[in-house]
N, CA, C, O and the ligand as a Tripos MOL2 file, in Angstrom:
@<TRIPOS>MOLECULE
protein
  233   231    59     0     0
PROTEIN
NO_CHARGES

@<TRIPOS>ATOM
      1 N           0.8460   -1.2010    0.0000 N.3       1 MET1
      2 CA          0.0000    0.0000    0.0000 C.3       1 MET1
      3 C           0.8760    1.2420    0.0000 C.2       1 MET1
      4 O           1.7220    1.4140    0.8770 O.2       1 MET1
      5 N           0.6750    2.0860   -0.9620 N.am      2 SER2
      6 CA          1.4900    3.2780   -1.0340 C.3       2 SER2
      7 C           0.8480    4.4230   -0.2650 C.2       2 SER2
      8 O          -0.3630    4.4470   -0.0430 O.2       2 SER2
      9 N           1.6610    5.3410    0.1210 N.am      3 LYS3
     10 CA          1.2030    6.5280    0.8350 C.3       3 LYS3
     11 C           0.3180    6.2090    2.0400 C.2       3 LYS3
     12 O          -0.6900    6.8740    2.2790 O.2       3 LYS3
     13 N           0.7040    5.1990    2.7790 N.am      4 ASN4
     14 CA         -0.1180    4.8450    3.9280 C.3       4 ASN4
     15 C           0.1240    5.7430    5.1300 C.2       4 ASN4
     16 O          -0.4450    5.5150    6.1980 O.2       4 ASN4
     17 N           0.9480    6.7470    4.9710 N.am      5 LYS5
     18 CA          1.1490    7.7090    6.0400 C.3       5 LYS5
     19 C           0.4030    9.0120    5.7620 C.2       5 LYS5
     20 O           0.5560    9.9970    6.4850 O.2       5 LYS5
     21 N          -0.3990    9.0010    4.7130 N.am      6 ARG6
     22 CA         -1.0900   10.2290    4.3390 C.3       6 ARG6
     23 C          -2.5500    9.9520    4.0150 C.2       6 ARG6
     24 O          -2.9330    8.8320    3.6790 O.2       6 ARG6
     25 N          -3.3330   10.9770    4.1230 N.am      7 GLY7
     26 CA         -4.6730   10.9370    3.5850 C.3       7 GLY7
     27 C          -5.6610   10.1250    4.3930 C.2       7 GLY7
     28 O          -5.4850    9.9120    5.5930 O.2       7 GLY7
     29 N          -6.6880    9.6810    3.7260 N.am      8 LYS8
     30 CA         -7.8180    9.0840    4.4150 C.3       8 LYS8
     31 C          -7.5330    7.7030    4.9800 C.2       8 LYS8
     32 O          -8.2910    7.2080    5.8140 O.2       8 LYS8
     33 N          -6.4540    7.0760    4.5390 N.am      9 ALA9
     34 CA         -6.0950    5.7820    5.1050 C.3       9 ALA9
     35 C          -5.9060    5.8950    6.6070 C.2       9 ALA9
     36 O          -6.1970    4.9590    7.3510 O.2       9 ALA9
     37 N          -5.4160    7.0490    7.0480 N.am     10 LEU10
     38 CA         -5.1910    7.2550    8.4760 C.3      10 LEU10
     39 C          -6.4930    7.2220    9.2580 C.2      10 LEU10
     40 O          -6.5340    6.7560   10.3970 O.2      10 LEU10
     41 N          -7.5260    7.7050    8.6560 N.am     11 TRP11
     42 CA         -8.7920    7.8500    9.3580 C.3      11 TRP11
     43 C          -9.5110    6.5300    9.5450 C.2      11 TRP11
     44 O         -10.4620    6.4360   10.3210 O.2      11 TRP11
     45 N          -9.0670    5.5370    8.8530 N.am     12 ARG12
     46 CA         -9.6700    4.2160    9.0460 C.3      12 ARG12
     47 C          -9.0400    3.4740   10.2130 C.2      12 ARG12
     48 O          -9.5520    2.4460   10.6570 O.2      12 ARG12
     49 N          -7.9430    3.9930   10.6980 N.am     13 MET13
     50 CA         -7.2330    3.2990   11.7630 C.3      13 MET13
     51 C          -7.7930    3.6930   13.1350 C.2      13 MET13
     52 O          -8.3520    4.7780   13.2970 O.2      13 MET13
     53 N          -7.6370    2.8050   14.1110 N.am     14 PRO14
     54 CA         -8.0860    3.1390   15.4600 C.3      14 PRO14
     55 C          -7.3850    4.3980   15.9400 C.2      14 PRO14
     56 O          -6.1810    4.5490   15.7310 O.2      14 PRO14
     57 N          -8.0960    5.2790   16.5630 N.am     15 SER15
     58 CA         -7.5790    6.5420   17.0730 C.3      15 SER15
     59 C          -7.0090    7.4210   15.9680 C.2      15 SER15
     60 O          -6.3380    8.4190   16.2330 O.2      15 SER15
     61 N          -7.2870    7.0360   14.7260 N.am     16 ARG16
     62 CA         -6.8590    7.8480   13.5770 C.3      16 ARG16
     63 C          -5.3740    8.1290   13.5710 C.2      16 ARG16
     64 O          -4.9180    9.2150   13.2140 O.2      16 ARG16
     65 N          -4.6340    7.1110   13.9780 N.am     17 SER17
     66 CA         -3.1650    7.1680   13.9390 C.3      17 SER17
     67 C          -2.5680    8.1670   14.9190 C.2      17 SER17
     68 O          -1.3700    8.4430   14.8740 O.2      17 SER17
     69 N          -3.3890    8.7030   15.7940 N.am     18 ARG18
     70 CA         -2.8490    9.6770   16.7330 C.3      18 ARG18
     71 C          -2.7790    9.0910   18.1310 C.2      18 ARG18
     72 O          -3.5400    8.1940   18.4960 O.2      18 ARG18
     73 N          -1.8540    9.6190   18.8910 N.am     19 GLY19
     74 CA         -1.7050    9.1540   20.2570 C.3      19 GLY19
     75 C          -0.5830    9.9240   20.9170 C.2      19 GLY19
     76 O          -0.1750   10.9870   20.4490 O.2      19 GLY19
     77 N          -0.0940    9.3710   22.0090 N.am     20 THR20
     78 CA          0.9980   10.0090   22.7180 C.3      20 THR20
     79 C           2.3030    9.3090   22.3580 C.2      20 THR20
     80 O           2.4260    8.0900   22.4840 O.2      20 THR20
     81 N           3.2510   10.0810   21.9180 N.am     21 CYS21
     82 CA          4.5360    9.5010   21.5570 C.3      21 CYS21
     83 C           5.2340    8.9920   22.8070 C.2      21 CYS21
     84 O           5.3960    9.7420   23.7700 O.2      21 CYS21
     85 N           5.6520    7.7240   22.8100 N.am     22 PRO22
     86 CA          6.2710    7.1610   24.0060 C.3      22 PRO22
     87 C           7.6680    7.7020   24.2660 C.2      22 PRO22
     88 O           8.2050    7.5230   25.3600 O.2      22 PRO22
     89 N           8.2550    8.3480   23.2980 N.am     23 ILE23
     90 CA          9.6140    8.8440   23.4950 C.3      23 ILE23
     91 C           9.6110   10.2960   23.9450 C.2      23 ILE23
     92 O          10.1930   10.6180   24.9810 O.2      23 ILE23
     93 N           8.9710   11.1770   23.1910 N.am     24 CYS24
     94 CA          9.0210   12.5920   23.5520 C.3      24 CYS24
     95 C           7.7900   13.0360   24.3340 C.2      24 CYS24
     96 O           7.7690   14.1360   24.8860 O.2      24 CYS24
     97 N           6.7560   12.1800   24.3850 N.am     25 GLY25
     98 CA          5.5990   12.4880   25.2070 C.3      25 GLY25
     99 C           4.6310   13.4680   24.5860 C.2      25 GLY25
    100 O           3.7090   13.9260   25.2610 O.2      25 GLY25
    101 N           4.8090   13.8030   23.3250 N.am     26 SER26
    102 CA          3.8510   14.6820   22.6590 C.3      26 SER26
    103 C           2.4870   14.0060   22.5870 C.2      26 SER26
    104 O           2.3810   12.8290   22.2430 O.2      26 SER26
    105 N           1.4570   14.7560   22.9130 N.am     27 THR27
    106 CA          0.1220   14.1730   22.8880 C.3      27 THR27
    107 C          -0.5940   14.5270   21.5890 C.2      27 THR27
    108 O          -0.3230   15.5510   20.9620 O.2      27 THR27
    109 N          -1.5050   13.6580   21.2120 N.am     28 ARG28
    110 CA         -2.3260   13.8340   20.0060 C.3      28 ARG28
    111 C          -1.4760   14.0830   18.7690 C.2      28 ARG28
    112 O          -1.8290   14.8730   17.8930 O.2      28 ARG28
    113 N          -0.3590   13.3940   18.7250 N.am     29 ILE29
    114 CA          0.5290   13.5190   17.5700 C.3      29 ILE29
    115 C           0.3860   12.2460   16.7390 C.2      29 ILE29
    116 O           0.0020   11.1990   17.2590 O.2      29 ILE29
    117 N           0.6890   12.3410   15.4750 N.am     30 LYS30
    118 CA          0.5860   11.1620   14.6250 C.3      30 LYS30
    119 C           1.7710   10.2330   14.8670 C.2      30 LYS30
    120 O           2.9280   10.6370   14.7560 O.2      30 LYS30
    121 N           1.4610    8.9860   15.2000 N.am     31 LEU31
    122 CA          2.5070    8.0030   15.4790 C.3      31 LEU31
    123 C           2.6760    7.1120   14.2650 C.2      31 LEU31
    124 O           2.1750    5.9880   14.2260 O.2      31 LEU31
    125 N           3.3780    7.6200   13.2910 N.am     32 LEU32
    126 CA          3.4750    6.9030   12.0200 C.3      32 LEU32
    127 C           4.8720    6.4120   11.7330 C.2      32 LEU32
    128 O           5.1370    5.8750   10.6580 O.2      32 LEU32
    129 N           5.7550    6.5860   12.6700 N.am     33 PHE33
    130 CA          7.1490    6.2160   12.4340 C.3      33 PHE33
    131 C           7.5860    5.1580   13.4210 C.2      33 PHE33
    132 O           6.9460    4.9380   14.4500 O.2      33 PHE33
    133 N           8.6830    4.5080   13.0910 N.am     34 THR34
    134 CA          9.1340    3.4050   13.9190 C.3      34 THR34
    135 C          10.3580    3.7940   14.7300 C.2      34 THR34
    136 O          11.3500    4.2960   14.2020 O.2      34 THR34
    137 N          10.2570    3.5510   16.0090 N.am     35 GLY35
    138 CA         11.4040    3.7420   16.8820 C.3      35 GLY35
    139 C          11.6580    2.4550   17.6410 C.2      35 GLY35
    140 O          11.0480    1.4230   17.3610 O.2      35 GLY35
    141 N          12.5620    2.5260   18.6030 N.am     36 LYS36
    142 CA         12.8740    1.3400   19.3960 C.3      36 LYS36
    143 C          12.4660    1.5500   20.8450 C.2      36 LYS36
    144 O          12.6710    2.6180   21.4210 O.2      36 LYS36
    145 N          11.8950    0.5230   21.4060 N.am     37 GLY37
    146 CA         11.5760    0.5470   22.8250 C.3      37 GLY37
    147 C          12.8240    0.3280   23.6550 C.2      37 GLY37
    148 O          13.9310    0.1980   23.1320 O.2      37 GLY37
    149 N          12.6210    0.2920   24.9450 N.am     38 ILE38
    150 CA         13.7470    0.1780   25.8740 C.3      38 ILE38
    151 C          14.5580   -1.0930   25.6300 C.2      38 ILE38
    152 O          15.7840   -1.0870   25.7370 O.2      38 ILE38
    153 N          13.8680   -2.1710   25.3050 N.am     39 SER39
    154 CA         14.5870   -3.4150   25.0500 C.3      39 SER39
    155 C          14.7630   -3.6900   23.5600 C.2      39 SER39
    156 O          15.0170   -4.8240   23.1550 O.2      39 SER39
    157 N          14.6240   -2.6430   22.7490 N.am     40 GLY40
    158 CA         14.9040   -2.7740   21.3280 C.3      40 GLY40
    159 C          13.7330   -3.1810   20.4670 C.2      40 GLY40
    160 O          13.8810   -3.3540   19.2570 O.2      40 GLY40
    161 N          12.5630   -3.3390   21.0780 N.am     41 GLU41
    162 CA         11.4020   -3.7280   20.2840 C.3      41 GLU41
    163 C          10.9010   -2.5450   19.4490 C.2      41 GLU41
    164 O          11.1530   -1.3860   19.7750 O.2      41 GLU41
    165 N          10.1960   -2.8610   18.3810 N.am     42 LYS42
    166 CA          9.6690   -1.7850   17.5460 C.3      42 LYS42
    167 C           8.4590   -1.1410   18.2100 C.2      42 LYS42
    168 O           7.5630   -1.8280   18.7000 O.2      42 LYS42
    169 N           8.4490    0.1650   18.2180 N.am     43 ILE43
    170 CA          7.3090    0.8990   18.7620 C.3      43 ILE43
    171 C           6.9240    2.0190   17.8000 C.2      43 ILE43
    172 O           7.7250    2.4550   16.9730 O.2      43 ILE43
    173 N           5.6950    2.4640   17.9280 N.am     44 ASP44
    174 CA          5.2270    3.5720   17.0940 C.3      44 ASP44
    175 C           5.5990    4.8940   17.7450 C.2      44 ASP44
    176 O           5.2980    5.1300   18.9150 O.2      44 ASP44
    177 N           6.2450    5.7400   16.9860 N.am     45 VAL45
    178 CA          6.6630    7.0340   17.5160 C.3      45 VAL45
    179 C           6.2890    8.1310   16.5240 C.2      45 VAL45
    180 O           5.8540    7.8650   15.4040 O.2      45 VAL45
    181 N           6.4700    9.3650   16.9690 N.am     46 CYS46
    182 CA          6.1470   10.4880   16.1060 C.3      46 CYS46
    183 C           7.3000   10.7660   15.1370 C.2      46 CYS46
    184 O           8.3510   10.1250   15.1730 O.2      46 CYS46
    185 N           7.0550   11.7400   14.2840 N.am     47 LYS47
    186 CA          8.0390   12.0810   13.2610 C.3      47 LYS47
    187 C           9.3770   12.4940   13.8720 C.2      47 LYS47
    188 O          10.4430   12.1220   13.3800 O.2      47 LYS47
    189 N           9.3010   13.2700   14.9510 N.am     48 LYS48
    190 CA         10.5300   13.7580   15.5780 C.3      48 LYS48
    191 C          11.3920   12.6330   16.1160 C.2      48 LYS48
    192 O          12.6170   12.7440   16.1710 O.2      48 LYS48
    193 N          10.7370   11.5410   16.5150 N.am     49 CYS49
    194 CA         11.4440   10.4570   17.1970 C.3      49 CYS49
    195 C          11.7280    9.2750   16.2740 C.2      49 CYS49
    196 O          12.0970    8.1970   16.7410 O.2      49 CYS49
    197 N          11.5610    9.4690   14.9920 N.am     50 HIS50
    198 CA         11.8050    8.3990   14.0340 C.3      50 HIS50
    199 C          13.2100    7.8360   14.1990 C.2      50 HIS50
    200 O          14.1970    8.5650   14.0990 O.2      50 HIS50
    201 N          13.2890    6.5450   14.4500 N.am     51 GLY51
    202 CA         14.5860    5.8820   14.5580 C.3      51 GLY51
    203 C          15.2530    5.9930   15.9180 C.2      51 GLY51
    204 O          16.3000    5.3890   16.1520 O.2      51 GLY51
    205 N          14.6590    6.7500   16.8010 N.am     52 LYS52
    206 CA         15.2530    6.8780   18.1310 C.3      52 LYS52
    207 C          14.8970    5.6980   19.0160 C.2      52 LYS52
    208 O          13.9870    4.9210   18.7260 O.2      52 LYS52
    209 N          15.6330    5.5920   20.0860 N.am     53 GLN53
    210 CA         15.3450    4.5540   21.0550 C.3      53 GLN53
    211 C          14.8600    5.1850   22.3630 C.2      53 GLN53
    212 O          15.4010    6.1870   22.8320 O.2      53 GLN53
    213 N          13.8440    4.5800   22.9230 N.am     54 ALA54
    214 CA         13.3110    5.0730   24.1930 C.3      54 ALA54
    215 C          14.3510    4.8720   25.2950 C.2      54 ALA54
    216 O          15.1480    3.9350   25.2670 O.2      54 ALA54
    217 N          14.3140    5.7660   26.2420 N.am     55 VAL55
    218 CA         15.2260    5.6270   27.3810 C.3      55 VAL55
    219 C          14.4190    5.5890   28.6670 C.2      55 VAL55
    220 O          13.3520    6.1950   28.7730 O.2      55 VAL55
    221 N          14.9430    4.8760   29.6230 N.am     56 LEU56
    222 CA         14.2870    4.8160   30.9140 C.3      56 LEU56
    223 C          14.4150    6.1340   31.6460 C.2      56 LEU56
    224 O          15.4980    6.7110   31.7400 O.2      56 LEU56
    225 N          13.2990    6.5960   32.1580 N.am     57 THR57
    226 CA         13.3450    7.8280   32.9480 C.3      57 THR57
    227 C          12.7440    7.5510   34.3150 C.2      57 THR57
    228 O          11.9320    6.6410   34.4830 O.2      57 THR57
    229 N          13.1460    8.3250   35.2540 N.am     58 GLY58
    230 CA         12.6220    8.1610   36.6080 C.3      58 GLY58
    231 C          13.3130    7.0490   37.2980 C.2      58 GLY58
    232 O          13.0090    6.7560   38.4540 O.2      58 GLY58
    233 ZN          8.1290   11.6940   19.7140 Zn       59 ZN59
@<TRIPOS>BOND
     1     1     2 1
     2     2     3 1
     3     3     4 2
     4     3     5 am
     5     5     6 1
     6     6     7 1
     7     7     8 2
     8     7     9 am
     9     9    10 1
    10    10    11 1
    11    11    12 2
    12    11    13 am
    13    13    14 1
    14    14    15 1
    15    15    16 2
    16    15    17 am
    17    17    18 1
    18    18    19 1
    19    19    20 2
    20    19    21 am
    21    21    22 1
    22    22    23 1
    23    23    24 2
    24    23    25 am
    25    25    26 1
    26    26    27 1
    27    27    28 2
    28    27    29 am
    29    29    30 1
    30    30    31 1
    31    31    32 2
    32    31    33 am
    33    33    34 1
    34    34    35 1
    35    35    36 2
    36    35    37 am
    37    37    38 1
    38    38    39 1
    39    39    40 2
    40    39    41 am
    41    41    42 1
    42    42    43 1
    43    43    44 2
    44    43    45 am
    45    45    46 1
    46    46    47 1
    47    47    48 2
    48    47    49 am
    49    49    50 1
    50    50    51 1
    51    51    52 2
    52    51    53 am
    53    53    54 1
    54    54    55 1
    55    55    56 2
    56    55    57 am
    57    57    58 1
    58    58    59 1
    59    59    60 2
    60    59    61 am
    61    61    62 1
    62    62    63 1
    63    63    64 2
    64    63    65 am
    65    65    66 1
    66    66    67 1
    67    67    68 2
    68    67    69 am
    69    69    70 1
    70    70    71 1
    71    71    72 2
    72    71    73 am
    73    73    74 1
    74    74    75 1
    75    75    76 2
    76    75    77 am
    77    77    78 1
    78    78    79 1
    79    79    80 2
    80    79    81 am
    81    81    82 1
    82    82    83 1
    83    83    84 2
    84    83    85 am
    85    85    86 1
    86    86    87 1
    87    87    88 2
    88    87    89 am
    89    89    90 1
    90    90    91 1
    91    91    92 2
    92    91    93 am
    93    93    94 1
    94    94    95 1
    95    95    96 2
    96    95    97 am
    97    97    98 1
    98    98    99 1
    99    99   100 2
   100    99   101 am
   101   101   102 1
   102   102   103 1
   103   103   104 2
   104   103   105 am
   105   105   106 1
   106   106   107 1
   107   107   108 2
   108   107   109 am
   109   109   110 1
   110   110   111 1
   111   111   112 2
   112   111   113 am
   113   113   114 1
   114   114   115 1
   115   115   116 2
   116   115   117 am
   117   117   118 1
   118   118   119 1
   119   119   120 2
   120   119   121 am
   121   121   122 1
   122   122   123 1
   123   123   124 2
   124   123   125 am
   125   125   126 1
   126   126   127 1
   127   127   128 2
   128   127   129 am
   129   129   130 1
   130   130   131 1
   131   131   132 2
   132   131   133 am
   133   133   134 1
   134   134   135 1
   135   135   136 2
   136   135   137 am
   137   137   138 1
   138   138   139 1
   139   139   140 2
   140   139   141 am
   141   141   142 1
   142   142   143 1
   143   143   144 2
   144   143   145 am
   145   145   146 1
   146   146   147 1
   147   147   148 2
   148   147   149 am
   149   149   150 1
   150   150   151 1
   151   151   152 2
   152   151   153 am
   153   153   154 1
   154   154   155 1
   155   155   156 2
   156   155   157 am
   157   157   158 1
   158   158   159 1
   159   159   160 2
   160   159   161 am
   161   161   162 1
   162   162   163 1
   163   163   164 2
   164   163   165 am
   165   165   166 1
   166   166   167 1
   167   167   168 2
   168   167   169 am
   169   169   170 1
   170   170   171 1
   171   171   172 2
   172   171   173 am
   173   173   174 1
   174   174   175 1
   175   175   176 2
   176   175   177 am
   177   177   178 1
   178   178   179 1
   179   179   180 2
   180   179   181 am
   181   181   182 1
   182   182   183 1
   183   183   184 2
   184   183   185 am
   185   185   186 1
   186   186   187 1
   187   187   188 2
   188   187   189 am
   189   189   190 1
   190   190   191 1
   191   191   192 2
   192   191   193 am
   193   193   194 1
   194   194   195 1
   195   195   196 2
   196   195   197 am
   197   197   198 1
   198   198   199 1
   199   199   200 2
   200   199   201 am
   201   201   202 1
   202   202   203 1
   203   203   204 2
   204   203   205 am
   205   205   206 1
   206   206   207 1
   207   207   208 2
   208   207   209 am
   209   209   210 1
   210   210   211 1
   211   211   212 2
   212   211   213 am
   213   213   214 1
   214   214   215 1
   215   215   216 2
   216   215   217 am
   217   217   218 1
   218   218   219 1
   219   219   220 2
   220   219   221 am
   221   221   222 1
   222   222   223 1
   223   223   224 2
   224   223   225 am
   225   225   226 1
   226   226   227 1
   227   227   228 2
   228   227   229 am
   229   229   230 1
   230   230   231 1
   231   231   232 2
@<TRIPOS>SUBSTRUCTURE
     1 MET1         2 RESIDUE 1 A MET
     2 SER2         6 RESIDUE 1 A SER
     3 LYS3        10 RESIDUE 1 A LYS
     4 ASN4        14 RESIDUE 1 A ASN
     5 LYS5        18 RESIDUE 1 A LYS
     6 ARG6        22 RESIDUE 1 A ARG
     7 GLY7        26 RESIDUE 1 A GLY
     8 LYS8        30 RESIDUE 1 A LYS
     9 ALA9        34 RESIDUE 1 A ALA
    10 LEU10       38 RESIDUE 1 A LEU
    11 TRP11       42 RESIDUE 1 A TRP
    12 ARG12       46 RESIDUE 1 A ARG
    13 MET13       50 RESIDUE 1 A MET
    14 PRO14       54 RESIDUE 1 A PRO
    15 SER15       58 RESIDUE 1 A SER
    16 ARG16       62 RESIDUE 1 A ARG
    17 SER17       66 RESIDUE 1 A SER
    18 ARG18       70 RESIDUE 1 A ARG
    19 GLY19       74 RESIDUE 1 A GLY
    20 THR20       78 RESIDUE 1 A THR
    21 CYS21       82 RESIDUE 1 A CYS
    22 PRO22       86 RESIDUE 1 A PRO
    23 ILE23       90 RESIDUE 1 A ILE
    24 CYS24       94 RESIDUE 1 A CYS
    25 GLY25       98 RESIDUE 1 A GLY
    26 SER26      102 RESIDUE 1 A SER
    27 THR27      106 RESIDUE 1 A THR
    28 ARG28      110 RESIDUE 1 A ARG
    29 ILE29      114 RESIDUE 1 A ILE
    30 LYS30      118 RESIDUE 1 A LYS
    31 LEU31      122 RESIDUE 1 A LEU
    32 LEU32      126 RESIDUE 1 A LEU
    33 PHE33      130 RESIDUE 1 A PHE
    34 THR34      134 RESIDUE 1 A THR
    35 GLY35      138 RESIDUE 1 A GLY
    36 LYS36      142 RESIDUE 1 A LYS
    37 GLY37      146 RESIDUE 1 A GLY
    38 ILE38      150 RESIDUE 1 A ILE
    39 SER39      154 RESIDUE 1 A SER
    40 GLY40      158 RESIDUE 1 A GLY
    41 GLU41      162 RESIDUE 1 A GLU
    42 LYS42      166 RESIDUE 1 A LYS
    43 ILE43      170 RESIDUE 1 A ILE
    44 ASP44      174 RESIDUE 1 A ASP
    45 VAL45      178 RESIDUE 1 A VAL
    46 CYS46      182 RESIDUE 1 A CYS
    47 LYS47      186 RESIDUE 1 A LYS
    48 LYS48      190 RESIDUE 1 A LYS
    49 CYS49      194 RESIDUE 1 A CYS
    50 HIS50      198 RESIDUE 1 A HIS
    51 GLY51      202 RESIDUE 1 A GLY
    52 LYS52      206 RESIDUE 1 A LYS
    53 GLN53      210 RESIDUE 1 A GLN
    54 ALA54      214 RESIDUE 1 A ALA
    55 VAL55      218 RESIDUE 1 A VAL
    56 LEU56      222 RESIDUE 1 A LEU
    57 THR57      226 RESIDUE 1 A THR
    58 GLY58      230 RESIDUE 1 A GLY
    59 ZN59       233 GROUP 0 **** ****
């Protein structure tokens, strides 16, 4: 499927592809990119965090 990060395809997805980025904590942002979780697993992240890895905080 081409252009699956744009247009009405997003609106068919649960929560319309928006949520809270687990890395930078931005809310209601589009999570269309792939980053790494703390143990290296793939997670959905925002554009700013594309390719980044989550870090433990607290
Ligand atoms: Zn982010």
